[in-house]
C-alpha positions as CSV (number, residue, x, y, z in Angstrom):
1,X,0.0,0.0,0.0
2,X,2.8,2.4,0.8
3,X,4.2,1.9,-2.7
4,X,1.1,3.3,-4.3
5,X,0.4,6.5,-2.3
6,X,2.0,8.5,0.4
7,X,0.9,7.5,3.9
8,X,0.0,10.2,6.4
9,X,2.5,11.0,9.2
10,X,3.3,8.0,11.4
11,X,1.1,8.1,14.4
12,X,2.2,7.4,18.0
13,X,-1.0,5.4,18.5
14,X,-1.5,1.8,17.3
15,X,-5.2,1.3,16.4
16,X,-6.7,-2.2,16.9
17,X,-10.1,-3.4,16.0
18,X,-11.0,-0.5,13.7
19,X,-13.2,-1.4,10.7
20,X,-11.6,-0.9,7.3
21,X,-13.5,-1.1,4.1
22,X,-11.2,-0.7,1.1
23,X,-14.0,-1.6,-1.3
24,X,-16.4,1.0,0.2
25,X,-13.8,3.8,0.2
26,X,-12.1,3.1,-3.2
27,X,-12.9,6.7,-4.4
28,X,-11.0,8.3,-1.6
29,X,-8.1,5.8,-2.0
30,X,-7.9,6.6,-5.7
31,X,-7.8,10.3,-5.0
32,X,-4.9,9.8,-2.6
33,X,-3.0,7.6,-5.1
34,X,-0.4,9.0,-7.5
35,X,-1.3,9.7,-11.1
36,X,0.6,6.7,-12.5
37,X,-1.4,4.3,-10.2
38,X,-4.7,5.8,-11.3
39,X,-3.9,5.5,-15.0
40,X,-2.6,2.0,-14.6
41,X,-5.7,1.0,-12.6
42,X,-8.0,2.4,-15.3
43,X,-6.1,0.7,-18.1
44,X,-6.1,-2.7,-16.3
45,X,-9.8,-2.4,-15.5
46,X,-10.6,-1.6,-19.1
47,X,-8.6,-4.6,-20.4
48,X,-10.1,-6.9,-17.7
49,X,-13.7,-6.0,-18.6
50,X,-13.0,-6.6,-22.3
51,X,-11.4,-10.0,-21.4
52,X,-14.6,-11.0,-19.6
53,X,-16.8,-10.0,-22.6
54,X,-14.4,-11.9,-24.9
55,X,-14.9,-15.0,-22.8
56,X,-18.7,-14.4,-23.1
57,X,-18.4,-14.1,-26.9
58,X,-16.6,-17.4,-27.0
59,X,-19.5,-19.1,-25.2
60,X,-22.3,-17.3,-27.1
61,X,-20.6,-17.2,-30.6
62,X,-22.3,-15.5,-33.5
63,X,-19.6,-13.0,-34.4
64,X,-18.9,-13.0,-38.1
65,X,-15.3,-12.5,-39.1
66,X,-13.9,-13.7,-35.7
67,X,-11.7,-16.9,-36.0
68,X,-10.1,-17.2,-32.5
69,X,-10.1,-15.7,-29.0
70,X,-7.8,-12.8,-29.9
71,X,-10.3,-11.7,-32.6
72,X,-13.2,-11.8,-30.1
73,X,-11.1,-9.8,-27.6
74,X,-10.4,-7.1,-30.1
75,X,-14.0,-7.1,-31.2
76,X,-15.0,-6.5,-27.6
77,X,-12.5,-3.5,-27.5
78,X,-14.0,-2.1,-30.7
79,X,-17.5,-2.5,-29.3
80,X,-16.8,-0.8,-25.9
81,X,-14.8,1.9,-27.6
82,X,-17.6,2.4,-30.2
83,X,-15.0,2.0,-33.0
84,X,-16.6,-0.6,-35.3
85,X,-14.3,-1.2,-38.3
86,X,-16.9,-3.5,-39.9
87,X,-14.6,-6.5,-40.4
88,X,-16.4,-8.3,-37.4
89,X,-20.0,-7.9,-36.5
90,X,-22.7,-9.9,-34.6
91,X,-25.1,-12.1,-36.6
92,X,-27.1,-14.0,-33.9
93,X,-29.5,-12.8,-31.3
94,X,-27.3,-13.8,-28.5
95,X,-24.3,-11.9,-29.9
96,X,-26.6,-8.8,-30.4
97,X,-27.7,-8.9,-26.8
98,X,-24.2,-9.3,-25.6
99,X,-22.9,-6.3,-27.7
100,X,-25.8,-4.2,-26.3
101,X,-24.9,-5.1,-22.7
102,X,-21.2,-4.3,-23.5
103,X,-22.2,-0.9,-25.0
104,X,-24.1,-0.1,-21.7
105,X,-21.2,-1.3,-19.6
106,X,-18.8,0.9,-21.7
107,X,-20.9,4.0,-20.9
108,X,-20.4,3.3,-17.1
109,X,-16.7,2.6,-17.5
110,X,-16.0,5.8,-19.4
111,X,-18.2,7.8,-16.9
112,X,-16.3,6.4,-13.9
113,X,-12.9,7.0,-15.4
114,X,-13.8,10.5,-16.6
115,X,-15.2,11.4,-13.2
116,X,-12.2,10.1,-11.3
117,X,-9.7,11.8,-13.5
118,X,-11.6,15.1,-13.5
119,X,-11.9,15.1,-9.7
120,X,-8.2,14.3,-9.3
121,X,-7.2,16.9,-11.8
122,X,-9.3,19.6,-10.2
123,X,-8.2,18.8,-6.7
124,X,-5.7,21.4,-5.6
125,X,-3.2,20.2,-3.0
126,X,-1.7,22.7,-0.5
127,X,2.0,23.3,-0.9
128,X,2.5,24.5,2.7
129,X,6.0,24.3,4.0
130,X,6.4,23.8,7.8
131,X,9.9,24.3,9.3
132,X,11.5,21.0,10.4
133,X,11.7,22.2,14.0
134,X,9.9,24.7,16.2
135,X,11.9,26.8,18.7
136,X,11.3,28.2,22.1
137,X,13.4,31.3,23.1
138,X,13.0,34.8,24.5
139,X,11.5,37.5,22.3
140,X,11.3,41.0,23.8
141,X,12.2,39.3,27.1
142,X,9.2,36.9,27.0
143,X,9.7,33.1,26.3
144,X,8.0,32.5,23.0
145,X,7.1,29.5,21.0
146,X,8.0,30.2,17.3
147,X,7.1,28.2,14.3
148,X,7.9,29.1,10.7
149,X,5.3,28.4,8.0
150,X,5.5,29.2,4.3
151,X,4.0,28.6,0.9
152,X,6.0,26.8,-1.8
153,X,4.1,28.2,-4.7
154,X,4.7,31.6,-6.2
155,X,1.1,32.5,-5.7
156,X,-0.2,33.6,-2.3
157,X,-2.7,32.1,0.1
158,X,-5.3,34.7,0.8
159,X,-6.8,35.2,4.3
160,X,-4.6,32.5,5.8
161,X,-5.7,31.2,9.2
162,X,-3.5,29.1,11.4
163,X,-4.3,27.2,14.7
164,X,-1.9,25.6,17.1
165,X,-3.2,23.0,19.5
166,X,-1.0,21.6,22.3
167,X,-1.9,18.1,23.5
168,X,-0.4,16.4,26.5
169,X,-1.1,13.4,28.7
170,X,-2.7,14.1,32.1
171,X,-4.1,12.1,35.0
172,X,-7.4,13.0,36.5
173,X,-8.1,13.0,40.3
174,X,-9.7,9.6,39.7
175,X,-6.5,8.2,38.4
176,X,-7.6,8.0,34.8
177,X,-5.0,8.8,32.1
178,X,-6.2,10.9,29.2
179,X,-4.9,13.2,26.6
180,X,-6.0,16.9,26.9
181,X,-5.9,19.4,24.1
182,X,-5.3,23.1,24.6
183,X,-5.7,25.9,22.0
184,X,-2.6,28.1,22.1
185,X,-3.3,31.9,21.9
186,X,-1.2,33.3,19.1
187,X,0.1,36.8,18.8
188,X,-1.4,36.8,15.3
189,X,-3.5,33.9,13.9
190,X,-4.5,35.4,10.6
191,X,-2.6,37.2,7.8
192,X,-4.2,38.7,4.7
193,X,-1.7,37.0,2.4
194,X,0.7,34.2,3.1
195,X,3.7,34.0,0.8
196,X,7.2,32.5,1.4
197,X,7.3,32.6,5.2
198,X,5.4,33.5,8.3
199,X,6.6,33.1,11.9
200,X,3.8,32.0,14.2
201,X,4.3,33.3,17.8
202,X,2.9,32.1,21.1
203,X,4.0,34.0,24.2
204,X,4.5,31.7,27.2
205,X,3.1,33.7,30.1
206,X,1.2,32.6,33.2
207,X,-1.9,31.8,31.2
208,X,-0.1,29.5,28.7
209,X,-0.3,25.7,29.2
210,X,3.5,25.8,28.5
211,X,4.2,28.0,31.5
212,X,7.1,26.5,33.5
213,X,7.7,23.7,31.0
214,X,11.1,22.3,30.3
215,X,12.5,19.9,27.7
216,X,12.3,17.1,30.2
217,X,8.8,17.9,31.4
218,X,7.5,18.2,27.8
219,X,8.9,14.8,27.0
220,X,7.5,13.3,30.2
221,X,4.0,14.6,29.4
222,X,4.2,13.4,25.8
223,X,3.7,17.0,24.6
224,X,2.7,17.5,20.9
225,X,1.9,20.5,18.8
226,X,-0.5,20.3,15.9
227,X,-0.8,23.1,13.4
228,X,-3.6,23.5,10.9
229,X,-3.5,26.0,8.1
230,X,-6.3,27.1,5.9
231,X,-6.7,29.8,3.3
232,X,-7.8,30.6,-0.3
233,X,-5.6,30.1,-3.2
234,X,-5.5,33.4,-5.1
235,X,-5.1,31.6,-8.5
236,X,-7.9,29.0,-8.4
237,X,-10.1,30.4,-5.6
238,X,-10.2,27.0,-3.9
239,X,-9.8,26.6,-0.1
240,X,-6.5,25.0,0.9
241,X,-5.9,22.9,4.0
242,X,-2.7,21.7,5.5
243,X,-1.5,20.3,8.9
244,X,1.7,19.4,10.6
245,X,2.7,17.9,13.9
246,X,5.7,18.7,16.1
247,X,6.6,16.3,18.9
248,X,8.9,17.0,21.8
249,X,12.0,15.9,19.8
250,X,11.2,18.6,17.2
251,X,11.4,21.5,19.7
252,X,14.7,23.4,19.9
253,X,15.1,25.1,23.3
254,X,17.1,28.3,23.5
255,X,17.3,28.7,19.7
256,X,15.5,30.8,17.1
257,X,14.9,30.6,13.4
258,X,17.7,31.9,11.2
259,X,17.1,35.2,9.4
260,X,15.9,34.8,5.9
261,X,16.1,38.5,4.9
262,X,19.1,40.5,3.8
263,X,19.5,43.6,1.7
264,X,21.2,43.6,-1.7
265,X,23.6,46.3,-2.8
266,X,20.9,47.8,-5.1
267,X,18.5,48.2,-2.1
268,X,16.3,45.2,-2.9
269,X,15.6,42.5,-0.2
270,X,16.8,39.0,-0.7
271,X,14.7,36.2,0.7
272,X,17.0,33.2,1.3
273,X,14.8,30.1,1.3
274,X,17.8,27.9,2.2
275,X,17.6,29.3,5.7
276,X,14.0,28.3,6.1
277,X,14.6,25.2,8.3
278,X,17.8,26.4,9.9
279,X,17.9,27.4,13.6
280,X,20.6,29.3,15.4
281,X,21.4,29.6,19.2
282,X,20.1,32.7,21.0
283,X,22.3,35.1,22.9
284,X,20.2,34.4,26.0
285,X,20.2,30.6,26.4
286,X,17.8,29.0,28.8
287,X,17.2,25.6,27.3
288,X,16.1,23.9,30.5
289,X,13.4,26.2,31.9
290,X,10.8,28.5,30.4
291,X,9.4,30.6,33.2
292,X,7.9,34.0,32.7
293,X,8.4,35.4,36.2
294,X,6.8,38.4,37.8
295,X,9.4,40.8,36.3
296,X,8.5,39.5,32.8
297,X,4.8,39.8,33.4
298,X,5.3,43.4,34.6
299,X,7.2,44.1,31.4
300,X,4.4,42.8,29.3
301,X,2.1,45.4,30.8
302,X,4.4,48.3,30.2
303,X,6.1,47.1,26.9
304,X,5.8,49.5,24.0
305,X,4.0,48.2,20.9
306,X,7.2,47.9,18.8
307,X,7.2,45.4,15.9
308,X,9.4,42.4,16.6
309,X,12.0,41.1,14.2
310,X,9.7,38.2,13.3
311,X,6.8,40.7,12.6
312,X,9.1,42.8,10.5
313,X,10.0,39.7,8.5
314,X,6.3,38.9,8.0
315,X,5.6,42.4,6.7
316,X,8.6,42.3,4.3
317,X,7.7,38.9,2.9
318,X,4.0,39.9,2.5
319,X,5.1,42.8,0.3
């Protein structure tokens, strides 16, 4: 199965006892499959149906000009393809009935193949690019979760909306283990146009579920971050969806995303996509603890509304 289409991301959970119906969900499976597999399946299905009708013609007979099985097979292909060269034709009632049934079957075969190929051709897949790692480091004195997201196409994603959900394992007072999900409050969750890169920011203050977390505690609680991105493709007008998951091993503590912007001698701005996944250590390293203390909270209340470097990068990339 993995040779025919790309599987979704490997899940931490192993599911047992779930009902699977490949025959009842073939349409979804074909949409997920690569183009070569769809074309090969349609071609094989077409040949198989004609092989069945050729066997039926062998039993019924009544085809003038057909001398062996290969002639009957190609007569079936001509009938289903509505070709009709005239060198072979039915002469008995049974052969006429069989050619009528094959003509009806050919309509369904062509309709199914056309519908499948059209649906697959018109299906626009999101080309969202998520950085290989997320980072946690101070920004303006506040510990901040930063995740870089971009769009690989030259067109933009209009009205892009992103959500970040943090899940972790918890134990209730009754001693029941369960996984809880928390919506992380983002500095900005929507941008009018997403182009090459956008840095998603979540400030880790006293109200954040990450407050006081460390690399060890995040691993112990099986912490996981799921990002969902949606927006409208400006070229086709279709709604795009993409998602990505970061586990605790994908979090870089005390690091930040490398700068992608630099100014050329002629005054233009260079966007270096080779730096998209690269992270660099921060000047202030605190890889073991993330704790926004009382002094940081006080600074949040009195901080001036100056754009951060990540916000400046977003504005430059949007232009």
